[in-house]
N, CA, C and O atoms as a GROMACS GRO file, in nm:
protein
  320
    1UNK      N    1  -1.664  -6.078  -2.589
    1UNK     CA    2  -1.526  -6.045  -2.602
    1UNK      C    3  -1.490  -6.050  -2.750
    1UNK      O    4  -1.530  -6.140  -2.823
    2UNK      N    5  -1.414  -5.949  -2.792
    2UNK     CA    6  -1.368  -5.943  -2.930
    2UNK      C    7  -1.216  -5.935  -2.933
    2UNK      O    8  -1.152  -5.927  -2.828
    3UNK      N    9  -1.160  -5.936  -3.050
    3UNK     CA   10  -1.015  -5.927  -3.066
    3UNK      C   11  -0.963  -5.791  -3.024
    3UNK      O   12  -0.841  -5.772  -3.017
    4UNK      N   13  -1.051  -5.695  -2.998
    4UNK     CA   14  -1.009  -5.562  -2.952
    4UNK      C   15  -1.027  -5.546  -2.800
    4UNK      O   16  -1.000  -5.439  -2.747
    5UNK      N   17  -1.071  -5.649  -2.732
    5UNK     CA   18  -1.098  -5.642  -2.588
    5UNK      C   19  -0.968  -5.647  -2.507
    5UNK      O   20  -0.869  -5.707  -2.548
    6UNK      N   21  -0.973  -5.582  -2.391
    6UNK     CA   22  -0.864  -5.591  -2.294
    6UNK      C   23  -0.919  -5.663  -2.173
    6UNK      O   24  -1.023  -5.625  -2.119
    7UNK      N   25  -0.851  -5.765  -2.130
    7UNK     CA   26  -0.889  -5.843  -2.012
    7UNK      C   27  -0.802  -5.798  -1.896
    7UNK      O   28  -0.680  -5.797  -1.907
    8UNK      N   29  -0.865  -5.761  -1.785
    8UNK     CA   30  -0.792  -5.718  -1.667
    8UNK      C   31  -0.822  -5.816  -1.554
    8UNK      O   32  -0.938  -5.839  -1.519
    9UNK      N   33  -0.716  -5.873  -1.497
    9UNK     CA   34  -0.728  -5.965  -1.384
    9UNK      C   35  -0.675  -5.891  -1.262
    9UNK      O   36  -0.562  -5.841  -1.264
   10UNK      N   37  -0.754  -5.884  -1.156
   10UNK     CA   38  -0.712  -5.822  -1.030
   10UNK      C   39  -0.697  -5.934  -0.929
   10UNK      O   40  -0.796  -5.989  -0.881
   11UNK      N   41  -0.572  -5.969  -0.897
   11UNK     CA   42  -0.549  -6.081  -0.806
   11UNK      C   43  -0.407  -6.076  -0.754
   11UNK      O   44  -0.316  -6.024  -0.819
   12UNK      N   45  -0.389  -6.132  -0.634
   12UNK     CA   46  -0.254  -6.144  -0.579
   12UNK      C   47  -0.183  -6.270  -0.629
   12UNK      O   48  -0.065  -6.289  -0.600
   13UNK      N   49  -0.253  -6.354  -0.701
   13UNK     CA   50  -0.192  -6.473  -0.759
   13UNK      C   51  -0.174  -6.588  -0.663
   13UNK      O   52  -0.115  -6.690  -0.698
   14UNK      N   53  -0.225  -6.575  -0.541
   14UNK     CA   54  -0.211  -6.683  -0.442
   14UNK      C   55  -0.324  -6.784  -0.462
   14UNK      O   56  -0.402  -6.810  -0.371
   15UNK      N   57  -0.330  -6.839  -0.580
   15UNK     CA   58  -0.434  -6.934  -0.616
   15UNK      C   59  -0.405  -7.069  -0.552
   15UNK      O   60  -0.293  -7.119  -0.561
   16UNK      N   61  -0.504  -7.126  -0.490
   16UNK     CA   62  -0.488  -7.257  -0.426
   16UNK      C   63  -0.556  -7.367  -0.506
   16UNK      O   64  -0.561  -7.483  -0.463
   17UNK      N   65  -0.608  -7.330  -0.622
   17UNK     CA   66  -0.679  -7.427  -0.704
   17UNK      C   67  -0.588  -7.500  -0.801
   17UNK      O   68  -0.469  -7.520  -0.776
   18UNK      N   69  -0.646  -7.538  -0.911
   18UNK     CA   70  -0.582  -7.618  -1.013
   18UNK      C   71  -0.501  -7.528  -1.107
   18UNK      O   72  -0.559  -7.461  -1.192
   19UNK      N   73  -0.368  -7.527  -1.092
   19UNK     CA   74  -0.280  -7.444  -1.174
   19UNK      C   75  -0.293  -7.471  -1.323
   19UNK      O   76  -0.304  -7.377  -1.401
   20UNK      N   77  -0.292  -7.599  -1.365
   20UNK     CA   78  -0.309  -7.627  -1.508
   20UNK      C   79  -0.443  -7.578  -1.564
   20UNK      O   80  -0.449  -7.534  -1.678
   21UNK      N   81  -0.549  -7.585  -1.484
   21UNK     CA   82  -0.679  -7.536  -1.530
   21UNK      C   83  -0.675  -7.384  -1.546
   21UNK      O   84  -0.728  -7.330  -1.643
   22UNK      N   85  -0.612  -7.314  -1.451
   22UNK     CA   86  -0.597  -7.169  -1.462
   22UNK      C   87  -0.520  -7.133  -1.588
   22UNK      O   88  -0.560  -7.042  -1.661
   23UNK      N   89  -0.411  -7.203  -1.614
   23UNK     CA   90  -0.332  -7.178  -1.735
   23UNK      C   91  -0.416  -7.202  -1.861
   23UNK      O   92  -0.409  -7.125  -1.956
   24UNK      N   93  -0.492  -7.307  -1.860
   24UNK     CA   94  -0.577  -7.339  -1.975
   24UNK      C   95  -0.679  -7.229  -2.000
   24UNK      O   96  -0.699  -7.187  -2.114
   25UNK      N   97  -0.743  -7.181  -1.894
   25UNK     CA   98  -0.845  -7.077  -1.909
   25UNK      C   99  -0.783  -6.944  -1.950
   25UNK      O  100  -0.841  -6.872  -2.032
   26UNK      N  101  -0.668  -6.911  -1.896
   26UNK     CA  102  -0.600  -6.787  -1.936
   26UNK      C  103  -0.552  -6.795  -2.080
   26UNK      O  104  -0.553  -6.696  -2.152
   27UNK      N  105  -0.511  -6.912  -2.122
   27UNK     CA  106  -0.471  -6.932  -2.260
   27UNK      C  107  -0.589  -6.906  -2.353
   27UNK      O  108  -0.574  -6.843  -2.458
   28UNK      N  109  -0.706  -6.955  -2.316
   28UNK     CA  110  -0.828  -6.934  -2.393
   28UNK      C  111  -0.859  -6.784  -2.402
   28UNK      O  112  -0.890  -6.733  -2.510
   29UNK      N  113  -0.849  -6.714  -2.287
   29UNK     CA  114  -0.875  -6.570  -2.286
   29UNK      C  115  -0.773  -6.495  -2.371
   29UNK      O  116  -0.808  -6.403  -2.444
   30UNK      N  117  -0.648  -6.535  -2.360
   30UNK     CA  118  -0.541  -6.467  -2.433
   30UNK      C  119  -0.560  -6.478  -2.584
   30UNK      O  120  -0.530  -6.384  -2.657
   31UNK      N  121  -0.608  -6.590  -2.630
   31UNK     CA  122  -0.632  -6.608  -2.774
   31UNK      C  123  -0.746  -6.521  -2.824
   31UNK      O  124  -0.754  -6.493  -2.944
   32UNK      N  125  -0.834  -6.478  -2.736
   32UNK     CA  126  -0.951  -6.401  -2.777
   32UNK      C  127  -0.940  -6.251  -2.748
   32UNK      O  128  -1.014  -6.172  -2.804
   33UNK      N  129  -0.850  -6.214  -2.662
   33UNK     CA  130  -0.837  -6.074  -2.624
   33UNK      C  131  -0.718  -6.008  -2.694
   33UNK      O  132  -0.622  -6.074  -2.735
   34UNK      N  133  -0.727  -5.878  -2.707
   34UNK     CA  134  -0.616  -5.802  -2.762
   34UNK      C  135  -0.501  -5.793  -2.660
   34UNK      O  136  -0.384  -5.798  -2.697
   35UNK      N  137  -0.538  -5.781  -2.533
   35UNK     CA  138  -0.439  -5.762  -2.428
   35UNK      C  139  -0.491  -5.822  -2.298
   35UNK      O  140  -0.608  -5.808  -2.265
   36UNK      N  141  -0.403  -5.889  -2.224
   36UNK     CA  142  -0.435  -5.940  -2.092
   36UNK      C  143  -0.342  -5.872  -1.993
   36UNK      O  144  -0.220  -5.886  -2.001
   37UNK      N  145  -0.400  -5.798  -1.899
   37UNK     CA  146  -0.324  -5.728  -1.795
   37UNK      C  147  -0.358  -5.788  -1.660
   37UNK      O  148  -0.475  -5.810  -1.628
   38UNK      N  149  -0.256  -5.816  -1.582
   38UNK     CA  150  -0.274  -5.870  -1.447
   38UNK      C  151  -0.229  -5.764  -1.348
   38UNK      O  152  -0.114  -5.720  -1.352
   39UNK      N  153  -0.319  -5.722  -1.259
   39UNK     CA  154  -0.287  -5.624  -1.156
   39UNK      C  155  -0.269  -5.701  -1.026
   39UNK      O  156  -0.364  -5.760  -0.973
   40UNK      N  157  -0.147  -5.699  -0.974
   40UNK     CA  158  -0.111  -5.774  -0.855
   40UNK      C  159  -0.064  -5.675  -0.748
   40UNK      O  160   0.026  -5.596  -0.775
   41UNK      N  161  -0.122  -5.677  -0.627
   41UNK     CA  162  -0.085  -5.579  -0.525
   41UNK      C  163   0.060  -5.591  -0.479
   41UNK      O  164   0.111  -5.499  -0.415
   42UNK      N  165   0.126  -5.701  -0.508
   42UNK     CA  166   0.265  -5.719  -0.465
   42UNK      C  167   0.367  -5.689  -0.575
   42UNK      O  168   0.488  -5.696  -0.550
   43UNK      N  169   0.322  -5.656  -0.693
   43UNK     CA  170   0.412  -5.647  -0.809
   43UNK      C  171   0.520  -5.540  -0.795
   43UNK      O  172   0.625  -5.553  -0.858
   44UNK      N  173   0.500  -5.437  -0.716
   44UNK     CA  174   0.600  -5.330  -0.700
   44UNK      C  175   0.702  -5.358  -0.589
   44UNK      O  176   0.800  -5.286  -0.576
   45UNK      N  177   0.679  -5.461  -0.512
   45UNK     CA  178   0.774  -5.492  -0.405
   45UNK      C  179   0.907  -5.532  -0.465
   45UNK      O  180   0.910  -5.607  -0.563
   46UNK      N  181   1.018  -5.485  -0.409
   46UNK     CA  182   1.149  -5.521  -0.462
   46UNK      C  183   1.177  -5.671  -0.457
   46UNK      O  184   1.251  -5.724  -0.539
   47UNK      N  185   1.116  -5.740  -0.360
   47UNK     CA  186   1.140  -5.884  -0.347
   47UNK      C  187   1.034  -5.969  -0.417
   47UNK      O  188   1.032  -6.091  -0.401
   48UNK      N  189   0.945  -5.905  -0.495
   48UNK     CA  190   0.839  -5.979  -0.563
   48UNK      C  191   0.896  -6.071  -0.670
   48UNK      O  192   0.976  -6.030  -0.754
   49UNK      N  193   0.854  -6.194  -0.665
   49UNK     CA  194   0.885  -6.293  -0.768
   49UNK      C  195   0.755  -6.369  -0.797
   49UNK      O  196   0.692  -6.417  -0.704
   50UNK      N  197   0.715  -6.379  -0.922
   50UNK     CA  198   0.591  -6.451  -0.954
   50UNK      C  199   0.611  -6.602  -0.943
   50UNK      O  200   0.617  -6.673  -1.043
   51UNK      N  201   0.621  -6.650  -0.818
   51UNK     CA  202   0.653  -6.791  -0.794
   51UNK      C  203   0.538  -6.872  -0.735
   51UNK      O  204   0.552  -6.993  -0.716
   52UNK      N  205   0.424  -6.808  -0.705
   52UNK     CA  206   0.310  -6.885  -0.654
   52UNK      C  207   0.251  -6.965  -0.769
   52UNK      O  208   0.275  -6.935  -0.886
   53UNK      N  209   0.174  -7.066  -0.736
   53UNK     CA  210   0.114  -7.151  -0.840
   53UNK      C  211   0.030  -7.070  -0.937
   53UNK      O  212   0.036  -7.091  -1.058
   54UNK      N  213  -0.048  -6.977  -0.884
   54UNK     CA  214  -0.133  -6.895  -0.970
   54UNK      C  215  -0.052  -6.808  -1.064
   54UNK      O  216  -0.085  -6.798  -1.183
   55UNK      N  217   0.052  -6.745  -1.014
   55UNK     CA  218   0.132  -6.657  -1.098
   55UNK      C  219   0.214  -6.737  -1.200
   55UNK      O  220   0.229  -6.695  -1.314
   56UNK      N  221   0.266  -6.850  -1.159
   56UNK     CA  222   0.341  -6.934  -1.254
   56UNK      C  223   0.251  -6.981  -1.368
   56UNK      O  224   0.296  -6.993  -1.482
   57UNK      N  225   0.125  -7.008  -1.338
   57UNK     CA  226   0.030  -7.049  -1.442
   57UNK      C  227  -0.008  -6.930  -1.530
   57UNK      O  228  -0.033  -6.948  -1.650
   58UNK      N  229  -0.012  -6.811  -1.474
   58UNK     CA  230  -0.060  -6.694  -1.546
   58UNK      C  231   0.045  -6.628  -1.636
   58UNK      O  232   0.013  -6.588  -1.748
   59UNK      N  233   0.166  -6.617  -1.589
   59UNK     CA  234   0.269  -6.537  -1.656
   59UNK      C  235   0.281  -6.564  -1.807
   59UNK      O  236   0.293  -6.468  -1.883
   60UNK      N  237   0.279  -6.689  -1.853
   60UNK     CA  238   0.294  -6.709  -1.998
   60UNK      C  239   0.179  -6.651  -2.081
   60UNK      O  240   0.192  -6.639  -2.203
   61UNK      N  241   0.068  -6.617  -2.017
   61UNK     CA  242  -0.050  -6.571  -2.089
   61UNK      C  243  -0.083  -6.424  -2.063
   61UNK      O  244  -0.187  -6.375  -2.106
   62UNK      N  245   0.006  -6.355  -1.994
   62UNK     CA  246  -0.018  -6.217  -1.953
   62UNK      C  247   0.073  -6.123  -2.032
   62UNK      O  248   0.193  -6.148  -2.045
   63UNK      N  249   0.014  -6.016  -2.086
   63UNK     CA  250   0.093  -5.917  -2.160
   63UNK      C  251   0.155  -5.814  -2.068
   63UNK      O  252   0.268  -5.769  -2.090
   64UNK      N  253   0.081  -5.775  -1.964
   64UNK     CA  254   0.128  -5.674  -1.870
   64UNK      C  255   0.107  -5.722  -1.728
   64UNK      O  256  -0.001  -5.770  -1.693
   65UNK      N  257   0.210  -5.710  -1.646
   65UNK     CA  258   0.199  -5.735  -1.503
   65UNK      C  259   0.215  -5.600  -1.436
   65UNK      O  260   0.321  -5.538  -1.442
   66UNK      N  261   0.108  -5.553  -1.372
   66UNK     CA  262   0.104  -5.419  -1.314
   66UNK      C  263   0.079  -5.424  -1.164
   66UNK      O  264   0.028  -5.523  -1.112
   67UNK      N  265   0.116  -5.316  -1.098
   67UNK     CA  266   0.082  -5.296  -0.957
   67UNK      C  267  -0.026  -5.188  -0.951
   67UNK      O  268  -0.036  -5.107  -1.042
   68UNK      N  269  -0.106  -5.185  -0.846
   68UNK     CA  270  -0.208  -5.080  -0.834
   68UNK      C  271  -0.148  -4.940  -0.842
   68UNK      O  272  -0.212  -4.848  -0.892
   69UNK      N  273  -0.026  -4.924  -0.794
   69UNK     CA  274   0.040  -4.793  -0.798
   69UNK      C  275   0.062  -4.742  -0.940
   69UNK      O  276   0.077  -4.622  -0.962
   70UNK      N  277   0.063  -4.834  -1.036
   70UNK     CA  278   0.083  -4.793  -1.175
   70UNK      C  279  -0.030  -4.704  -1.225
   70UNK      O  280  -0.014  -4.636  -1.326
   71UNK      N  281  -0.144  -4.703  -1.156
   71UNK     CA  282  -0.258  -4.624  -1.199
   71UNK      C  283  -0.268  -4.492  -1.125
   71UNK      O  284  -0.347  -4.406  -1.166
   72UNK      N  285  -0.191  -4.472  -1.018
   72UNK     CA  286  -0.205  -4.352  -0.935
   72UNK      C  287  -0.173  -4.224  -1.008
   72UNK      O  288  -0.236  -4.121  -0.982
   73UNK      N  289  -0.078  -4.226  -1.097
   73UNK     CA  290  -0.036  -4.103  -1.162
   73UNK      C  291  -0.124  -4.068  -1.281
   73UNK      O  292  -0.104  -3.963  -1.343
   74UNK      N  293  -0.216  -4.150  -1.313
   74UNK     CA  294  -0.301  -4.126  -1.430
   74UNK      C  295  -0.434  -4.062  -1.388
   74UNK      O  296  -0.496  -4.103  -1.290
   75UNK      N  297  -0.474  -3.961  -1.462
   75UNK     CA  298  -0.601  -3.898  -1.436
   75UNK      C  299  -0.709  -3.975  -1.511
   75UNK      O  300  -0.685  -4.021  -1.623
   76UNK      N  301  -0.826  -3.991  -1.451
   76UNK     CA  302  -0.932  -4.064  -1.522
   76UNK      C  303  -0.975  -3.988  -1.647
   76UNK      O  304  -0.981  -3.865  -1.648
   77UNK      N  305  -1.002  -4.062  -1.749
   77UNK     CA  306  -1.050  -4.001  -1.874
   77UNK      C  307  -1.201  -4.008  -1.876
   77UNK      O  308  -1.260  -4.110  -1.840
   78UNK      N  309  -1.262  -3.901  -1.917
   78UNK     CA  310  -1.408  -3.894  -1.926
   78UNK      C  311  -1.445  -3.897  -2.074
   78UNK      O  312  -1.399  -3.815  -2.154
   79UNK      N  313  -1.529  -3.990  -2.107
   79UNK     CA  314  -1.570  -4.006  -2.247
   79UNK      C  315  -1.704  -3.939  -2.269
   79UNK      O  316  -1.794  -3.949  -2.185
   80UNK      N  317  -1.718  -3.873  -2.380
   80UNK     CA  318  -1.844  -3.803  -2.412
   80UNK      C  319  -1.948  -3.901  -2.462
   80UNK      O  320  -2.060  -3.861  -2.494
   0.00000   0.00000   0.00000
């Protein structure tokens, strides 16, 4: 991982583990990555609130909170 890396987390945030440990590890990743994006399948719901232990631990270290639908309108890019 370099300072130009993008970290993508795919999770619903319903973490049942150690919230402070998750926050610590995400903080470590955030200091090393250019961008941290969290893709959460519930993020587009009108009633979505990042209130689970996992999401509460993650939010301070996340640059973008996205839903899977955010990618639907984009065409894949092909690199030569």
